[in-house]
Every structure is written in structure tokens, then in C-alpha cells.
N, C-alpha and C positions, 0 to 999 in steps of 0.2 A: 557604155562607151569604154573601150579599152585604150586609155590614154594616160600618159604621165602628166600630171598637173604641176606646173612650175609656179605660176602666178595667175591670179584672177584678173580678167580683162573685162571691163564693162562692154556690154553689147554695142553701144554706139561708137566705141573706139577700136573694135576688133577687126582684123583682116585675116584672111586665110593666106598662108604663105608656105612655101616649100623650103626645107633646110636640107642641105647636102651634108651628111655625116659620113663617118668611115664605113658604115654598113649600107650606104645608099641614101636615097631621098626619103624624107619623111614629111608628112603633112602636119602643119602646126598652125596655131593661132597666135597672132602678135598684135601689139598696139599699132594703129595706123601710122603713128609717128615714125616707126622704123623706116618706112619708105619716104615719108615726107621730109624727114630731117637728115637723111643720109644720101650720099651720092654714090653712083656706080663705082665700085672699086674701093670704097672707104671701109676701114676696119673700125668696129665699135664694140663696146662692152655691153653685153646683155647681163645685167646685174646678177640675176639668180641662175644663170646658165653658163656663160662663158663669153669668149670673143668670137665675133663673126665678121666675115667680109661680105659686103653686099655685091651681088652680081645681077644687074638688071632687076628682075622680079623674084629672085630667090636669094637665100643666104647660104654661105659656106661656113660651117662650124669649124673653128680653128683650134681652140683649146680652152681649158678652164682658167 
């Protein structure tokens, strides 16, 4: 697998999600709580990655 590993996520907590970065969309794995605890349009801090804005079922990477 050719992927950048940022943090380990237990199998029972992981979801597949798309992140829109400056170079386009990337496929990623996140904890299921990203979608459960945020609302559409909300900005949050991904501790080891940066800040994101949630848009429906994908994330927009904003900055470190």
C-alpha cells in the first residue's frame, strides 16, 4: 500500500473518507467520530494533520 500513515485507527472505529487538498481529492481513513461529532460546515482540528472543514461526507483540508 502506497499511503502516508498519520495515526493508527482501530478497525472497529475506522471509516473511509475523502479529503479535498490543494492537489485534488485523496482517499483516507479516519475515526468514525469525525462524522458523528461534527456538523456540516464545522471546522475542527485533526491533531496530527491540521484543520479541516466538514462538507457533508468529505473533508476540506484548510491548513496545518
